[in-house]
C-alpha positions in Angstrom: -5.3 12.6 -18.5 -5.4 9.9 -15.8 -8.6 9.8 -13.7 -8.3 10.7 -10.0 -9.9 8.1 -7.8 -9.0 9.5 -4.3 -8.5 13.2 -3.5 -7.3 14.6 -0.2 -8.1 18.3 0.4 -6.0 19.9 3.2 -6.5 16.9 5.4 -5.5 16.9 9.1 -6.3 14.4 11.8 -5.7 14.4 15.6 -6.2 11.5 17.9 -8.3 12.3 20.9 -6.2 13.7 23.7 -3.1 14.0 21.5 -1.2 17.3 21.6 0.1 17.0 18.0 -1.8 16.2 14.9 -1.0 12.9 13.4 -1.7 14.2 9.9 -1.2 17.9 9.0 -2.7 19.6 6.0 -2.1 16.9 3.4 -3.4 17.5 -0.1 -2.8 15.0 -2.8 -4.4 12.8 -5.5 -4.3 9.1 -6.2 -4.7 8.2 -9.8 -6.7 5.3 -11.1 -4.6 2.3 -11.9 -1.4 3.5 -10.4 0.9 1.8 -7.9 1.6 4.3 -5.2 4.0 3.9 -2.2 3.9 6.0 0.9 7.1 6.0 3.0 8.2 7.7 6.2 9.8 6.9 9.5 7.8 5.6 12.5 5.3 8.2 13.6 5.4 10.1 10.3 1.6 9.7 9.9 1.6 7.3 7.0 -0.5 4.6 8.7 -3.0 7.2 10.0 -3.2 8.5 6.4 -4.0 5.0 5.2 -6.9 4.7 7.6 -8.3 8.0 6.3 -8.5 6.7 2.8 -11.5 4.5 3.4 -13.2 6.1 6.3 -11.8 4.1 9.2 -10.8 7.5 10.4 -12.4 10.8 9.5 -10.5 14.0 9.1 -10.7 16.6 11.8 -10.0 19.1 9.1 -10.3 19.0 5.3 -11.9 16.2 3.3 -11.2 12.9 1.7 -13.1 12.0 -1.5 -13.2 8.5 -2.9 -14.6 8.2 -6.4 -16.4 11.4 -5.8 -17.9 10.4 -2.4 -16.8 12.3 0.7 -15.8 9.8 3.4 -17.6 11.8 6.1 -21.0 11.0 4.4 -22.3 8.3 6.7 -24.9 7.2 4.2 -22.2 6.4 1.7 -19.6 4.9 3.9 -20.2 1.3 2.7 -19.8 2.5 -0.9 -16.4 4.0 0.1 -15.3 0.8 1.8 -16.4 -1.3 -1.2 -14.2 1.0 -3.3 -11.2 0.9 -1.0 -10.1 -2.4 0.5 -7.6 -2.6 3.3 -5.0 -5.2 4.3 -3.2 -4.5 7.6 0.1 -5.5 9.1 -0.9 -8.5 11.2 -3.0 -11.0 9.3 -3.9 -12.8 12.5 -5.9 -9.7 13.6 -8.0 -9.9 10.5 -9.4 -13.4 10.8 -12.8 -13.8 12.4 -14.0 -17.2 11.1 -12.9 -20.8 11.5 -12.1 -21.4 7.8 -10.6 -19.5 4.9 -13.8 -19.4 2.9 -15.9 -18.4 5.9 -13.5 -15.5 6.6 -13.7 -14.3 3.0 -17.5 -14.5 3.1 -17.6 -12.5 6.3 -16.2 -9.4 4.6 -18.8 -9.7 1.8 -21.6 -10.1 4.2 -20.6 -6.8 5.8 -21.3 -4.9 2.7 -24.4 -6.7 1.6 -23.2 -9.0 -1.2 -26.0 -11.4 -2.0 -25.3 -15.0 -0.8 -25.9 -16.2 -4.4 -22.8 -14.2 -5.5 -20.5 -15.2 -2.7 -19.5 -18.7 -4.0 -18.2 -17.4 -7.3 -16.3 -14.5 -5.6 -14.6 -16.7 -3.1 -13.4 -19.1 -5.9 -12.2 -16.1 -8.0 -10.4 -14.4 -5.1 -8.6 -17.5 -4.0 -7.5 -18.3 -7.5 -6.0 -14.8 -7.9 -3.8 -15.3 -4.8 -3.0 -18.9 -5.6 -4.7 -20.2 -2.4 -7.6 -22.3 -3.9 -6.4 -25.5 -2.2 -6.6 -23.9 1.2 -10.3 -22.9 0.9 -11.4 -25.1 3.8 -8.2 -24.7 5.9 -8.0 -23.1 9.3 -6.3 -19.7 9.0 -4.2 -20.2 12.1 -2.5 -23.2 10.5 -1.2 -21.2 7.5 2.2 -19.7 7.1 2.6 -15.9 7.4 2.7 -15.4 3.7 -0.3 -17.7 3.2 -2.3 -15.8 5.8 -1.5 -12.5 4.2 -2.5 -13.8 0.8 -5.9 -14.9 2.3 -6.3 -11.4 3.8 -5.7 -10.0 0.3 -8.2 -12.5 -1.1 -10.8 -11.3 1.5 -10.2 -7.7 0.2 -10.3 -8.8 -3.4 -13.6 -10.6 -3.0 -15.3 -7.3 -2.3 -13.8 -6.2 -5.7 -12.4 -2.9 -4.6 -11.1 -0.4 -7.1 -8.3 0.4 -4.7 -6.3 -1.9 -2.4 -4.4 -0.3 0.5 -1.6 -2.3 2.1 -0.8 -0.8 5.5 2.6 -2.3 6.4 1.1 -5.6 5.1 4.5 -7.3 4.7 6.1 -6.0 7.9 5.7 -9.3 9.8 6.7 -11.6 7.0 10.0 -13.2 6.1 11.6 -12.3 2.7 9.8 -15.2 0.9 6.4 -14.2 2.4 7.0 -10.5 1.4 7.9 -11.6 -2.2 4.7 -13.8 -2.4 2.4 -11.0 -1.3 4.0 -8.3 -3.5 3.9 -10.6 -6.6 0.1 -11.1 -6.1 -0.5 -7.4 -5.6 1.6 -6.3 -8.5 -0.2 -8.8 -10.8 -3.5 -7.3 -9.7 -2.2 -3.9 -10.5 -0.8 -4.8 -13.9 -3.4 -7.3 -15.1 -6.6 -6.1 -13.5 -5.8 -2.3 -13.4 -6.4 -2.2 -9.7 -5.1 0.9 -7.9 -2.6 -0.1 -5.2 -1.4 2.0 -2.3 1.3 0.5 -0.2 2.5 1.9 3.1 5.9 0.3 3.8 9.2 0.8 5.5 10.9 -1.7 3.2 12.2 0.7 0.6 13.2 -2.0 -1.8 9.5 -2.8 -2.2 8.9 0.7 -3.6 11.2 0.4 -6.6 8.5 -0.6 -9.0 6.1 2.1 -7.8 4.7 4.6 -10.3 5.0 7.2 -7.6 6.2 7.6 -4.0 4.9 10.0 -1.4 7.2 10.9 1.5 5.7 11.7 4.9 7.4 13.4 7.9 5.9 14.8 11.1 2.4 14.2 9.7 3.0 16.3 6.6 3.5 15.3 3.0 7.1 16.5 2.3 8.0 14.8 -1.0 6.5 13.3 -4.1 7.9 11.7 -7.3 9.0 8.6 -9.1 11.5 6.2 -7.4 14.3 7.6 -9.6 13.5 11.2 -8.4 13.0 10.4 -4.7 16.0 8.2 -4.3 18.4 10.7 -5.8 17.9 12.7 -2.6 20.0 10.5 -0.3 21.1 13.2 2.2 17.6 14.6 2.5 16.1 11.1 3.1 18.6 10.3 5.8 17.8 13.6 7.5 14.2 12.3 7.6 15.3 9.1 9.3 15.1 7.1 6.1 17.6 5.1 4.2 17.7 4.3 0.5 17.6 1.0 -1.4 20.9 -0.7 -1.8 21.5 0.1 -5.5 20.8 3.8 -4.9 23.1 3.9 -1.9 25.8 2.1 -3.9 25.6 4.6 -6.7 25.6 7.5 -4.2 28.8 6.2 -2.7 30.4 5.6 -6.1 29.6 9.1 -7.2 31.4 10.4 -4.1 34.4 8.4 -5.3 34.3 10.2 -8.7 32.3 7.7 -10.8 29.9 9.3 -13.2 26.3 8.0 -13.9 24.1 9.7 -16.5 20.9 8.7 -14.6 20.1 7.1 -11.2 19.8 3.3 -11.5 17.5 1.8 -9.0 18.6 -1.8 -9.5 22.0 -3.4 -9.0 22.0 -4.6 -12.6 21.5 -1.0 -13.7 24.4 0.2 -11.7 26.6 -2.6 -13.0 25.6 -1.9 -16.6 26.5 1.8 -16.1 29.9 0.9 -14.7 30.6 -1.2 -17.8 29.6 1.7 -20.1 31.6 4.3 -18.2 34.6 2.0 -18.3 
């Protein structure tokens, strides 16, 4: 049985002064080594949920456990943040130092990594994201995709067991999004890193092991991409669309075409059409 690395127990959260809870009674588990996507329309609570995963926010009700440690334990909060790394939407908001290497070092200093270890970790992290040649570059001179790869390198240098991407590709062009996702997927497959991505680009979720669906602060759906994207009408009622191949198959089924299973890629739909013919 796959080990659980994060567990949410009836978690709710309300921002100060807000009438409605941003997260309402969410219970779920994140499994070690999985690639998990969280989707939902704007205001569904998915980004708030992301910040609860490493103690940036603390539940107003319930508990979040990271590798057996409760995030509300102030004495263990740095252990939690060393376990769960975060990369946010706007890379420019994450840079605090004049060069790439100094910025990566800053994150390690915050959790007490000895200076003697930092050099090797900086080299390793930049190699993993294919940014070694930009070690001494100024972050503000990099492209959007390069900046986000540096932000990921900063998270990887801490060597987290879990990497959370909170709309990390939202401000990138298609090429930049592809660059970032290739790096993250490689870390998941080759290094066994647990990845949790919060995204509104549903095409990015197709290679996920599992998808969680948020609506109105609540967890309303969970399953594989093939399971979730069969529910086209339900997703649209939640204000979501579906990936192109799933929508195409949905429309073709309404025209009388038969498909034995849901294909989540265009190639899969085309192959099924040849077989059915």
